[in-house]
Backbone as a ProteinNet text record, in pm:
[ID]
protein_1_A
[PRIMARY]
MTPSLFRADVVPAVGGSVVLDGPEGRHAGSALRVRPGEAIRVGDGRGAVADCVVTTTSSGRVEAEVVSRLDVPRPTPEVTVVQALPKSERSELAVELATEAGADRIVPWQAERCVSRWTGPKVDKGRAKWANAARAAAKQSRRAWEPEIGDLVDSTALAALVASEVDAGARALVLHEEGATGFADAVTAAGPVRRVLVVVGPEGGVSDAELGALTAAGAGPVILGPEVLRTSTAAAVALGALGVLTPRWSDPGSTLDPTPPRHGK
[TERTIARY]
-3241.8	-3093	-2971.8	-2883.6	-2774.8	-2684.6	-2614.1	-2534.3	-2468.2	-2413.7	-2307	-2143.1	-2078.9	-1896.6	-1828.3	-1743.8	-1594.6	-1487.9	-1393.6	-1261.3	-1159.2	-1121.8	-1023.2	-926.4	-802.1	-652.3	-669.1	-709.8	-742.1	-934.7	-997.8	-1114.2	-1099.6	-1106.9	-1118.8	-1159.5	-1208.9	-1268.7	-1418.7	-1545.7	-1602.2	-1621.9	-1635.8	-1642.7	-1559.5	-1477.1	-1379	-1400.9	-1289.7	-1402.9	-1253.3	-1347.6	-1280.3	-1317.2	-1156.7	-1196.4	-1177.2	-1283.7	-1298.6	-1196.6	-1109.4	-1056.4	-1010.4	-959.5	-889.8	-968.5	-973.9	-1081.4	-1220.5	-1219.5	-1314.7	-1383.1	-1306.8	-1360.5	-1434.7	-1380.7	-1450.9	-1609.4	-1557.8	-1686.9	-1827.5	-1768.8	-1876.6	-1920.5	-1850.4	-1897.8	-1955.3	-1904.9	-1936.7	-2011.4	-1989.5	-2035.1	-2139	-2148.3	-2283.5	-2357.6	-2310.9	-2331.7	-2430.8	-2312.4	-2340.8	-2361.1	-2462.7	-2487.7	-2452.5	-2423.9	-2450.4	-2626.3	-2552.3	-2687.7	-2691.3	-2640.8	-2625.6	-2579.4	-2619.2	-2547.3	-2440.9	-2304.9	-2259.7	-2142	-2113.8	-1994.1	-1823.9	-1767	-1630.9	-1551.7	-1458.1	-1391.8	-1242	-1172.4	-1007.2	-971.6	-1077.4	-1044.6	-1001.3	-1017.9	-915.1	-951	-1120.4	-1215.8	-1283.3	-1190.1	-1275	-1360.9	-1455.5	-1592.5	-1688.9	-1676.8	-1784.9	-1857.7	-1996.1	-2125.5	-2111.2	-2118.3	-2084.1	-2178	-2207.2	-2245.8	-2234.9	-2215.9	-2159.2	-2178.8	-2024.4	-2055.2	-2065.7	-1921.2	-1873.7	-1909.2	-1892	-1923.7	-1831.6	-1728.8	-1673.8	-1630.5	-1601.1	-1559.3	-1412	-1457.7	-1350	-1363.5	-1376.7	-1381.8	-1509.1	-1525.8	-1583.7	-1562.2	-1600.1	-1583.8	-1685.2	-1689.8	-1836.3	-1730.1	-1834.7	-1823.2	-1853	-1768.6	-1786.5	-1906	-2064.6	-2136.3	-2099.5	-2032.7	-2064.4	-1937.1	-1840.6	-1753.7	-1726.4	-1679.1	-1723.3	-1615.9	-1502.6	-1398.4	-1480.5	-1452.2	-1563.3	-1461	-1448.7	-1365.8	-1385.9	-1310.1	-1262.7	-1401.7	-1437.7	-1592.7	-1473.7	-1520.1	-1507.3	-1591.6	-1471.4	-1350.6	-1273.9	-1143	-1097	-1087.8	-1128.8	-1149.3	-1042.4	-976.9	-863.9	-938.5	-908.9	-980.4	-878.1	-796.5	-711	-766.3	-780.8	-859.8	-727	-803.6	-733.7	-753.6	-670.1	-677.6	-797.7	-917.8	-959.4	-998.9	-1060.1	-1001.4	-1066.2	-968.7	-945.1	-1107.7	-1212.5	-1301.1	-1400.4	-1377	-1430.4	-1276	-1210.2	-1142.6	-1134.3	-1195.2	-1204	-1331.7	-1432.1	-1603	-1602.7	-1449.4	-1470.6	-1411.4	-1342.3	-1300.2	-1378.5	-1501.1	-1584.4	-1683.2	-1734.1	-1775.1	-1745.5	-1629.6	-1580.7	-1579.3	-1554.1	-1528.3	-1707.2	-1790.5	-1925.6	-1890.6	-1916.2	-1940.9	-1874.7	-1760.2	-1646.6	-1570.4	-1493.6	-1373.5	-1235.9	-1166.4	-1055.7	-923.6	-923.6	-744.2	-809.2	-765.8	-792.9	-597	-592.6	-471.9	-475.7	-405.5	-400.8	-317.5	-349.1	-276.3	-314.6	-161.6	-142.2	-116.4	-274.8	-276.4	-222.1	-187.5	-162.5	-285.5	-389.2	-466.1	-547.1	-480	-539.7	-495.1	-591.3	-595.7	-553.5	-556.6	-502	-362.5	-271.7	-117.5	-40.3	-48.5	22.4	156.2	242.1	389.1	455.9	556.9	654.7	587.1	534	489.9	311.2	265.8	146.3	118.9	161.3	144	137	232.2	213.8	23.6	83.9	-92.8	-210.6	-168	-311.8	-346.5	-236.1	-275.4	-375.1	-293.6	-338.5	-459.1	-497	-690.7	-713.1	-690.9	-752.3	-778.1	-724.6	-690.8	-787.8	-802.4	-916.5	-1063.9	-1059	-1217.4	-1228.4	-1099.2	-1179	-1205.7	-1159.8	-1205.6	-1336.6	-1347.9	-1455.2	-1569.7	-1573.2	-1672.3	-1717	-1619.4	-1625.1	-1665.8	-1642.4	-1705.2	-1869.2	-1918.9	-2038.3	-2091.8	-2041.6	-2108.2	-2119	-2087.4	-2056.4	-1985.6	-1859.8	-1786.1	-1679.7	-1644.6	-1570.5	-1385.7	-1427.9	-1258.7	-1245.1	-1181.1	-1155.5	-1037.9	-1070.6	-966.7	-828.5	-736.1	-617.4	-581.1	-505	-436	-336.1	-336.9	-230.4	-120.8	17.8	114.6	66.7	82.6	42.2	148.4	72.4	138.6	127.8	241.7	179.9	138.5	165.3	94.3	240.3	341.5	409	420.4	398.1	391.1	292.1	143.9	2.2	35.5	118.8	83.7	139.9	312.5	298.9	216	178	92.4	-3.5	-67.8	-190.2	-131.3	-34.4	74.7	92.5	138.7	141.7	13.7	-94.2	-190.8	-266.4	-236.7	-288	-213.8	-83.5	-35.6	-68.3	-90.6	-175.2	-305.4	-329.3	-473.2	-621.4	-564.2	-684.7	-699.9	-800.4	-877.3	-876.3	-831	-844.1	-863.5	-977.9	-1113.1	-1009.1	-1020.9	-1013.5	-1202.3	-1186.4	-1337.5	-1328.2	-1424.6	-1384.4	-1522.3	-1489.4	-1635.3	-1681.4	-1559.4	-1541.1	-1544.5	-1489.5	-1484.3	-1579	-1523.4	-1592.9	-1662	-1649.9	-1681.7	-1771	-1886.7	-1939.1	-1867.6	-1904.4	-1861.7	-1908.6	-2073.8	-2102.8	-2041.9	-2040.7	-1978.4	-1797.9	-1754.6	-1585.6	-1580.2	-1662.7	-1680	-1690.2	-1800.6	-1867.7	-1867.3	-1767.6	-1755.8	-1658.4	-1551.7	-1447.3	-1452.6	-1569.1	-1586.7	-1535.6	-1554.4	-1518.7	-1415.6	-1373.9	-1249.6	-1245.7	-1109	-1114.8	-1023.9	-994.6	-966.5	-955.8	-1021.5	-1065.1	-950.6	-921.5	-845.2	-934.6	-989	-1062	-976.5	-970.8	-885.9	-1015.6	-1051.3	-1095	-1028.3	-1051.6	-972.8	-1006.2	-932.3	-971.9	-1059.1	-1108.6	-1231.7	-1179	-1050.3	-1023.7	-1025.3	-1061.9	-1023.7	-886.6	-899.1	-719.3	-684.6	-574.9	-489.4	-450.7	-454.8	-443.3	-360.3	-200.8	-111.8	-106.7	-144.6	-198.4	-295.3	-435.5	-491.2	-418.4	-345.5	-241.1	-135.6	-42.4	-17.7	-43.3	-136.3	-244	-356.7	-376.8	-402.5	-265.7	-157.8	-44.4	-6.7	-27	36.9	-138.1	-278.9	-343.2	-462.2	-454.7	-634	-679.9	-865.8	-963.5	-1026.3	-1071.6	-1140.7	-1267.8	-1375.9	-1510.5	-1576.2	-1670.1	-1802.4	-1900.9	-1894.8	-1990.5	-2126.6	-2208.4	-2338.4	-2332.7	-2460	-2496.7	-2416.1	-2427.3	-2389.9	-2261.7	-2243.3	-2088.9	-2060.6	-1987.5	-2027.3	-1879.8	-1885.4	-1789	-1672.6	-1563.8	-1472.2	-1512.1	-1550.5	-1565	-1653.7	-1801.8	-1843.6	-1847.3	-1739.5	-1775.4	-1716.6	-1663.9	-1580.6	-1704.4	-1746.4	-1863.5	-1976.8	-2023.5	-2143.8	-2068.9	-1912.3	-1839.5	-1866	-1831.8	-1877.8	-2001.9	-2093.3	-2222.2	-2295.4	-2243.8	-2216.6	-2200.7	-2004.1	-1940.6	-2057.3	-2108.7	-2184.6	-2305.4	-2318.6	-2464.4	-2365.1	-2280.2	-2227.5	-2131.3	-2110.7	-2003.9	-2078.9	-2043.8	-2066.3	-2049.9	-1997.6	-1939.2	-2070.8	-2193.1	-2297.8	-2398.3	-2345.6	-2422.6	-2413.9	-2262.5	-2173.8	-2212.6	-2273	-2330.8	-2227.1	-2139.4	-2013.5	-1971.7	-1961.6	-1881.3	-1984.8	-2051.4	-2222.4	-2218.9	-2278.5	-2277.7	-2426.9	-2451.7	-2613.7	-2644.5	-2795.6	-2812.6	-2879.2	-2886.2	-2945.9	-2877.9	-2809.7	-2702.1	-2765.6	-2721.8	-2727.2	-2763.8	-2891.9	-2891.2	-2755.5	-2752.6	-2633.3	-2751.7	-2657.1	-2680.9	-2779.8	-2769.1	-2880.1	-2758.4
710.4	555.8	665	578.5	653.9	640.7	752.2	773.3	630.6	609.1	504.2	532.3	500	539.5	509.5	610.4	582.7	597.6	577.2	634.6	677.9	830.4	877.7	899.3	953.2	926.1	1086	1176.4	1337.7	1348.5	1415.8	1481	1624.3	1631.4	1835.2	1916.9	2025.3	2127.6	2131.8	2205	2225.2	2314.6	2294	2337.3	2259	2202.5	2153.3	2070.6	1982.7	1870.3	1743.8	1642.6	1469.9	1437.3	1350	1271.7	1088	995.9	870	835.2	737.9	652.4	546	512.7	357.1	220	211.3	49.7	148.6	257.8	350.9	409.4	472	491.2	358.1	283	192.8	140.2	134.8	111.9	189.6	305.9	418.2	388.5	407.6	451.6	373.5	222.5	83.7	24.9	23.4	-132.5	-32.7	36.4	111.9	249.2	258.3	351.2	518.3	531	668.8	743.6	872.4	969	1147.5	1249	1385.2	1367.7	1456.9	1513.5	1447.3	1287.9	1201.8	1248	1191.3	1186.4	1106	1118.6	976.2	1075.6	961.6	987.5	971.6	1035.3	987.9	1007.5	971.8	921	869	922.7	884	771.9	719.6	563.4	634.5	786	863.2	941.3	887.4	1022.4	1118.4	1166.1	1279.6	1178.4	1266.5	1223.1	1360.5	1333.9	1463.1	1416.7	1466.8	1486.7	1509.6	1457.8	1517.1	1526.7	1539.4	1577.7	1520.1	1412.7	1395.7	1514	1549.6	1648.1	1562.3	1476.9	1443.9	1336	1186.1	1082.7	1041.9	966.6	881.6	729.9	663.7	538.1	530	422	461.4	541.3	697.8	779.8	859.3	938.2	987.7	1184.8	1230.5	1356.5	1416	1489.4	1545.5	1661.2	1721.2	1834.8	1816.4	1869.1	1828.6	1973.6	1914.1	1968	1985.9	1948.9	1917.4	1861.2	1853	1783.3	1768.1	1637.2	1601.4	1571.2	1547.6	1495.6	1448.6	1290.8	1195	1151.8	1173.5	1130.8	968.6	897.8	755.4	690.8	639.5	631.9	545	619.5	581.2	464.9	369.1	350.8	259.5	266.3	235.7	33.9	-9.8	-158.5	-262.5	-280.2	-421.2	-497	-580.2	-748	-824.1	-914.8	-1043.9	-1095.2	-1165	-1256.9	-1397.9	-1490.9	-1626.9	-1692.1	-1696.8	-1739.4	-1825.1	-1807.8	-1941	-1981.1	-2119	-2172.9	-2149.7	-2150.2	-2074.5	-1993.6	-2096.5	-2033.7	-1951.5	-1879.2	-1819.9	-1734.4	-1715.5	-1618.9	-1449.6	-1412.7	-1323.8	-1291.5	-1372.7	-1319.9	-1287.8	-1318.8	-1296	-1169	-1089.5	-989.6	-887.6	-885.9	-853.3	-838	-922.2	-866.2	-762.4	-859.4	-740.4	-588.4	-558.7	-445.1	-382.5	-482.7	-397.5	-369.8	-450.2	-381.7	-288.9	-266.2	-124.5	-123.2	-268.7	-247.9	-198	-135.7	-18.8	-91.5	-168.7	-231.4	-385.6	-476.6	-636.1	-716.2	-801.2	-857.1	-979.4	-1023.4	-1140.3	-1274.2	-1382.5	-1448.6	-1615.1	-1650.6	-1811.3	-1829.4	-1897.9	-1964.3	-2115.8	-2185.9	-2290	-2404.8	-2400.2	-2487.5	-2399.7	-2309.6	-2275.7	-2373.9	-2404.9	-2517	-2435.8	-2364.4	-2223.6	-2228.6	-2238.6	-2156.6	-2096.7	-1948.6	-1822.4	-1844.2	-1906.2	-1861	-1839.2	-1809.4	-1777.7	-1627.4	-1670.5	-1611.6	-1595.1	-1689.9	-1666.2	-1551.8	-1485.6	-1435	-1283.6	-1218.6	-1076.7	-1071.6	-1201.5	-1296	-1229.3	-1345.7	-1332.9	-1208.2	-1123.1	-943.5	-923.5	-916.4	-834.8	-863.4	-1008.1	-1036.1	-981.5	-1011.4	-929.9	-758.2	-682.8	-518.9	-518.7	-601.6	-584.1	-621.6	-699.2	-763.4	-648.4	-602.6	-446.9	-359.4	-282.2	-190.6	-225.9	-348.3	-329.8	-346	-393.2	-385.9	-259.9	-204.3	-42.6	72.8	-12.7	100.1	63.5	-91.2	-114.8	-97	-85.2	-29.7	161.1	192.6	371.3	382.9	350.4	334.5	484.3	594.4	665.3	640.5	552.5	491.7	334.5	345.8	149.3	114.6	-26.3	-61.3	-122	-65.2	-74.5	-244.7	-357	-456.5	-517.8	-520.7	-584.2	-618	-674.3	-763.4	-907.6	-1007.4	-1175	-1171	-1200.2	-1244.2	-1367.4	-1483.9	-1562.6	-1545.9	-1669.4	-1653.8	-1595.1	-1577	-1495.5	-1407.4	-1311.2	-1194.7	-1169.3	-1211.8	-1180.6	-1144.3	-1235.9	-1209.2	-1060.1	-1040.5	-891.2	-806.2	-799.5	-712.5	-688.5	-794.2	-786.7	-669.5	-698.2	-653.8	-508.7	-457.3	-331.6	-270.7	-335.6	-290.2	-247.7	-337.7	-269.4	-201.5	-197.1	-122.5	65.1	47.8	174	220.8	120.6	161.5	69.7	-24.2	-85.5	-172.5	-263	-336.3	-441	-561.2	-684.6	-802.9	-811.1	-924	-1100.6	-1209.2	-1379.1	-1379	-1417.6	-1446.3	-1620.7	-1666.7	-1821.9	-1889.8	-1942.9	-1981.1	-2095.5	-2114.3	-2129	-2032.6	-1898.6	-1788.2	-1758.3	-1689	-1709.3	-1565.9	-1471.9	-1309.8	-1347.1	-1272.3	-1222.1	-1103.2	-1107.8	-991.8	-837.8	-835.5	-735.6	-654	-771.7	-726.1	-681.8	-736.8	-719.8	-547.3	-569	-394.4	-306.2	-305.6	-190	-197.8	-287.7	-323	-233.6	-193.8	-118.7	63.8	77.3	176.2	259.5	337.8	380.2	380.8	319.8	210.8	328.1	404.2	463.1	310.4	195.4	111.3	-51.6	-93.3	-286.2	-307.4	-470.1	-566.1	-692.6	-712.2	-863.4	-940.2	-1033.8	-1216.6	-1270.7	-1317.9	-1434.7	-1535.4	-1664	-1761.4	-1838	-1950.5	-2044.2	-2111.3	-2237.2	-2351.4	-2428.5	-2486.4	-2514.1	-2490.4	-2381.8	-2319.5	-2299.8	-2164.9	-2117.6	-2236.6	-2269.4	-2331.9	-2334.7	-2412.3	-2382.4	-2293.2	-2325	-2279.9	-2108.4	-2101.9	-1958	-1914.3	-1959.9	-1914.3	-1838.5	-1905.9	-1867.3	-1773.2	-1774.7	-1599.3	-1533.3	-1515.3	-1402.8	-1300.8	-1445.3	-1384.4	-1361.1	-1368.6	-1326	-1219.7	-1227.6	-1029.6	-915.4	-956.7	-841.7	-910.4	-997.8	-1008.2	-1102.4	-1105	-1179.8	-1250.4	-1361.8	-1438.3	-1419.9	-1422.4	-1391.6	-1450	-1490.7	-1536.7	-1465.1	-1484.7	-1335.1	-1384.9	-1514.5	-1518.5	-1722.1	-1730.1	-1856.6	-1961.7	-1913.7	-1958.3	-1978.8	-2125.1	-2114.9	-2064.4	-1964.6	-1900.6	-1965.4	-1926.9	-1973.5	-1846.9	-1878.8	-1749.1	-1610.2	-1700.4	-1568.1	-1472	-1544.8	-1445.1	-1403.6	-1446.2	-1413.5	-1243.8	-1248.3	-1065.5	-998.9	-967.9	-903.1	-937.6	-1030.5	-1004.2	-900.1	-962.7	-861	-741.7	-668.3	-572.9	-495.6	-537.9	-492.2	-491.9	-580.4	-585.8	-435.8	-428.4	-322.1	-191.7	-182.2	-71.3	-53.8	-128.3	-94.2	-63	-115.6	-128.1	5.2	69.9	195.1	313	354.5	501	488.6	388.4	363	402	389.7	396.9	525.1	561	698.5	852.6	808.4	960.5	1040.4	1113.2	1188.7	1245.1	1313.1	1333.9	1231.7	1123.3	976.1	917.5	991.2	959.8	999.4	1009.4	1063.7	1100.6	1220.3	1177.4	1123.7	1026.4	974.6	1018.3	1107.2	1265.5	1345.6	1364.8	1450.8	1590.5	1700.7	1767.9	1769.6	1814.5	1850.8	1951.7	1900.7	2041.4	2146.7	2234.6	2378.6	2419.6	2351.4	2397.1	2412.4
-9496.6	-9474.7	-9501.8	-9422.3	-9409.3	-9540.9	-9550.5	-9731.5	-9722.4	-9783.4	-9844.4	-9772.9	-9715.4	-9656.9	-9741.8	-9794.2	-9868.3	-9788.3	-9850.2	-9807.5	-9861.8	-9833.1	-9876	-9786.4	-9846.4	-9701	-9626.5	-9709.4	-9653.9	-9692.5	-9553.4	-9586.2	-9531.9	-9644.1	-9739	-9617.1	-9570.6	-9484	-9625.9	-9507.5	-9589.8	-9703.2	-9825	-9975.8	-10052.6	-9948.7	-10050.5	-10159.6	-10218.7	-10267.8	-10293.6	-10285.6	-10229.2	-10378.2	-10376.7	-10515.5	-10482.3	-10513.1	-10544.1	-10644.7	-10654.1	-10758.9	-10715.3	-10794.1	-10778.4	-10737.5	-10595.2	-10580.3	-10514.9	-10467.9	-10380.3	-10483.8	-10615.2	-10780.8	-10796.6	-10814	-10912.1	-10752.5	-10698.6	-10582.6	-10614.9	-10587.7	-10562.2	-10724.4	-10849.5	-10989.7	-11046.4	-11052.1	-11091.4	-10996.6	-10892.7	-10841	-10751.5	-10737	-10630.9	-10749.9	-10882.1	-10952.5	-10872.1	-10823	-10773	-10878.5	-10871.7	-10977.2	-10882.3	-11004	-10943.3	-10872.4	-10752.1	-10725.4	-10536.2	-10535.6	-10453.3	-10360.7	-10265.4	-10154.8	-10042.1	-10018.1	-9974.5	-9866.5	-9764.3	-9700.7	-9712.2	-9650.6	-9717.3	-9561.8	-9513.8	-9415.6	-9454.7	-9366	-9331.2	-9276.2	-9179.7	-9094.8	-8967.7	-8933.4	-8843.7	-8771.6	-8750.8	-8718	-8755.2	-8920.9	-8963.9	-9098.6	-9041.6	-9132.6	-9251.3	-9337.2	-9434.4	-9497.8	-9453.6	-9539	-9645.6	-9786.6	-9944	-10029.6	-10164.9	-10229.9	-10384.6	-10485.7	-10582.8	-10737	-10734.7	-10854.3	-10975	-11029.3	-11146.8	-11103.3	-11241.8	-11206.1	-11378	-11335.2	-11469.7	-11461.4	-11560.4	-11502.6	-11441.3	-11302.4	-11172.3	-11158.7	-11173.1	-11061.2	-11044	-10909.4	-10871	-10783.6	-10796.4	-10706.5	-10675.2	-10537.7	-10461	-10379.5	-10361.2	-10251.9	-10106.1	-10021.3	-9911.2	-9840.7	-9751.3	-9733	-9596.9	-9505	-9386.6	-9316.4	-9166.6	-9147.9	-9023.3	-8973.7	-8830.4	-8824.7	-8651.4	-8662.2	-8518.6	-8547.8	-8460.6	-8295.9	-8191.7	-8088.3	-8047.8	-8043.5	-7999.5	-7855	-7911.3	-7788.3	-7678	-7566.3	-7432.2	-7361.3	-7342	-7309.3	-7463.4	-7499.8	-7580.3	-7526	-7676.3	-7617.6	-7743.1	-7716.9	-7770.1	-7741.6	-7842.5	-7833.7	-7860.8	-7850.7	-7843.9	-7869.2	-7996.3	-8043.8	-8094.6	-8059.1	-8082.7	-8196.9	-8316.1	-8429.3	-8441.5	-8523.3	-8572.2	-8655.6	-8701.9	-8798.6	-8917.7	-9042.5	-9183	-9192.4	-9233.8	-9236.3	-9184.3	-9024.3	-8926.5	-8919.4	-8938.6	-8906.4	-8974.7	-9079.2	-9110.8	-9040.8	-9061.4	-8997.4	-8841.3	-8792	-8612.1	-8633.5	-8741	-8690.9	-8784.5	-8879.8	-8952.7	-8773	-8697.9	-8622.8	-8525.6	-8472.5	-8375	-8451.4	-8561.3	-8601.4	-8573.2	-8647.3	-8664.8	-8521.1	-8424.8	-8290.2	-8245.9	-8284.2	-8270.1	-8144.3	-8196.3	-8103	-8195.4	-8102.7	-8147.7	-8170.1	-8161.6	-8174.6	-8158	-8291.1	-8229.7	-8303.9	-8196.6	-8198.4	-8184.1	-8293.3	-8345.9	-8223	-8151.1	-8112.6	-8100.2	-8154.4	-8127.9	-8063	-7952.8	-7871	-7821.3	-7743.1	-7727	-7819.6	-7815.5	-7868.7	-7971	-8044.5	-8196.4	-8291.8	-8349.1	-8537.6	-8566.6	-8608.8	-8736.4	-8648.7	-8787.6	-8752.4	-8843.8	-8793.1	-8853.3	-8847.3	-8977.3	-8961.5	-9116.5	-9089.6	-9189.1	-9255	-9389.9	-9464.7	-9418.5	-9374.8	-9346.2	-9233.7	-9139.9	-9092.7	-9117.5	-9219.2	-9323.2	-9381.6	-9451.1	-9547.3	-9456.7	-9305.6	-9268.6	-9144.2	-9157.8	-9106.5	-9174.6	-9340.1	-9435.2	-9479.6	-9431.2	-9479.3	-9334.6	-9254.2	-9110.3	-9184.1	-9204.2	-9202	-9321.4	-9406.1	-9547	-9496.5	-9385	-9339.5	-9265.6	-9164	-9085.8	-9165.3	-9318.7	-9336.6	-9398.4	-9452.5	-9516.5	-9433.7	-9340.7	-9203.7	-9151	-9087.1	-9088.2	-9157.9	-9320.8	-9401.8	-9410.7	-9411.2	-9431.7	-9247.5	-9175.9	-9086.3	-8974.3	-9119.2	-9107.9	-8980.3	-8939.7	-8889.1	-8932.6	-8812.3	-8827	-8859.3	-8725.3	-8692.1	-8754.4	-8787.8	-8824.1	-8766.7	-8713.9	-8587.3	-8632.3	-8577.2	-8557.1	-8586.2	-8668.1	-8635.6	-8589.9	-8518.3	-8416.8	-8459.9	-8442.2	-8446.1	-8394.3	-8458.5	-8382.9	-8291.2	-8181.6	-8024.2	-8001.8	-7903.9	-7912	-7761.4	-7651.1	-7546.5	-7402.4	-7438.7	-7378.6	-7374.7	-7505.8	-7578.1	-7509.7	-7518.2	-7464.9	-7325.8	-7275.9	-7108.9	-7079.2	-7165.1	-7102.3	-7161.5	-7296.3	-7332.1	-7227.4	-7182.4	-7093.9	-6947	-6904.1	-6784.4	-6835.2	-6913.9	-6992.7	-6969.6	-7035.8	-7020.4	-6896.4	-6807.1	-6679.2	-6602.6	-6622.7	-6566.9	-6630.7	-6734.3	-6807.1	-6783.2	-6694.2	-6641.1	-6732	-6784.3	-6857.6	-6724	-6787.2	-6724.5	-6789	-6760.1	-6877.1	-6814.7	-6943.6	-6859.9	-6981.6	-6966.5	-7012	-7001.2	-7155.8	-7145.5	-7150.3	-7048.1	-6967.9	-6903.5	-6966.9	-6924.3	-6764.2	-6720	-6585.2	-6499	-6537.6	-6458.1	-6394.5	-6256.7	-6115	-6045.2	-6221	-6154.6	-6333.2	-6286.2	-6448.1	-6461.5	-6680.4	-6724	-6615	-6629.8	-6579.7	-6472.1	-6357.9	-6293.1	-6234	-6327.5	-6336.3	-6436.2	-6547.2	-6594.4	-6495.7	-6454.1	-6309.1	-6227.8	-6113.9	-6036.7	-5962.5	-6050.2	-5994.3	-6044.4	-6077.7	-6130.1	-6249.3	-6282.2	-6450.5	-6506.7	-6589.2	-6686.7	-6758.9	-6892.8	-6988.8	-7082.9	-7046.1	-7131.3	-7115.3	-7183.3	-7147.7	-7289	-7166.5	-7328.2	-7288.1	-7388.7	-7384.1	-7430.6	-7411.9	-7441.1	-7503.5	-7590.3	-7642.9	-7657.2	-7627.2	-7655	-7742	-7792.7	-7934.1	-7903.9	-7998.9	-7961.2	-7870.8	-7856.8	-7746.1	-7599.1	-7628.7	-7486.9	-7439.2	-7343.8	-7333.5	-7191.4	-7222.9	-7127.6	-6954.9	-6897.4	-6754.5	-6746.7	-6863.2	-6833.9	-6836	-7019	-7030.5	-6960.6	-6857.1	-6764.3	-6674.5	-6643	-6489.3	-6513.9	-6606.5	-6712.3	-6677.6	-6750.7	-6808.9	-6646.1	-6547.5	-6416.4	-6376.8	-6368.7	-6318.3	-6286	-6500.5	-6489	-6557.3	-6469.5	-6393.5	-6492.8	-6527.5	-6595.4	-6504.4	-6582.4	-6422.3	-6549.9	-6489.4	-6547.9	-6549.6	-6604.5	-6674.9	-6733.4	-6685.3	-6745.6	-6805.3	-6938.8	-7049.6	-7039.1	-7011.8	-6973.7	-6978.7	-7000.8	-6952.2	-7081.2	-7233	-7380.4	-7354.4	-7447.4	-7450.5	-7629.8	-7614.7	-7744	-7848.8	-7923.9	-8040.4	-8008.3	-8101.8	-8089.6	-8155.8	-8253.5	-8335	-8340.1	-8238.7	-8224	-8047.5	-7985.5	-7842.9	-7841.8	-7882.3	-7880.7	-7970.8	-8039.4	-8052.1	-7947.8	-7907.9	-7745.8	-7661.9	-7654.6	-7514.4	-7568.2	-7645.6	-7742.2	-7704.3	-7736.7	-7719.9	-7564.6	-7513.9	-7341.1	-7285.2	-7328	-7328.3	-7353.6	-7450.9	-7546.2	-7383.5	-7343.7	-7246.6	-7116.7	-7073.7	-6968.6	-6908.7	-7001.4	-7016.5	-7123.4	-7128.9	-7196.6	-7366.4	-7426.9	-7554.8	-7649.7	-7611.3	-7684.2	-7632.8	-7543.5	-7477.2	-7493.5	-7582	-7559.8	-7713.8	-7738.4	-7816	-7883	-7894.5	-7992	-8041.6	-8032.3	-8066.7	-8193.7	-8226.5	-8299.6	-8446.4	-8592.2	-8662.9	-8685.1	-8734.4	-8781.8	-8871.1	-8898.5	-8939	-9094.4	-9058.5	-9157.4	-9222.6	-9323.4	-9354	-9442	-9432.3	-9460.4	-9589.9	-9709.3	-9851.1	-9930.2	-10013.3	-10084.4	-10051.1	-10020.8	-10022.5	-9867.9	-9803.2	-9675.6	-9575.9
[MASK]
+++++++++++++++++++++++++++++++++++++++++++++++++++++++++++++++++++++++++++++++++++++++++++++++++++++++++++++++++++++++++++++++++++++++++++++++++++++++++++++++++++++++++++++++++++++++++++++++++++++++++++++++++++++++++++++++++++++++++++++++++++++++++++++++++++++++++

């Protein structure tokens, strides 16, 4: 079984000591009740991951020795998910699923037909909720990299983002049930790509004006599959497809050994 993954600001070199305190220490020591001699993993959310052996525990504090350390590169291609704001009860679910499926960046989008509206203090509150959901999901899925949560964009700002990404060599795809091109064809037809941007619309769909602006900016409307997916699940399905269609799931340098070495090995 893969050891639990915890977060630390700094991951020491082999032989060093790492301390989990605060929320991470309480989770490890009180909720999971880790004990001396147990194997755990500690990562900084920016690619550095260490296999560790717990040496001491106390209330809300766990100390462990680093047995091995790995700097995991980001998967290629990097994937940005632009997620239209789902209804409140499904908003964090969308972030969790996209994170577990491997999104590198998640950008919240205030689309025309979004029922949920982030205004005033709701903007910072919403981004904080998404960041917390992404961090928890990244640890649960043992990810070395946590996705970045971008700034909220409206449809005008999104078109500018798409144009910028396309100019930088990214392939921008808008998931649309009336797309003329299949997702797999859009990903593979033009050869290898290092960056992909996937736009997920709201429950009410991407408006004609929005689709026109995104297409003019260089994005292509694509159909993901025969089913019409909810906005909270579409990104995860698209990321799964990208894992198969690109090297994201086949690069051995971007994965962690599920069986870490034991203490002293």
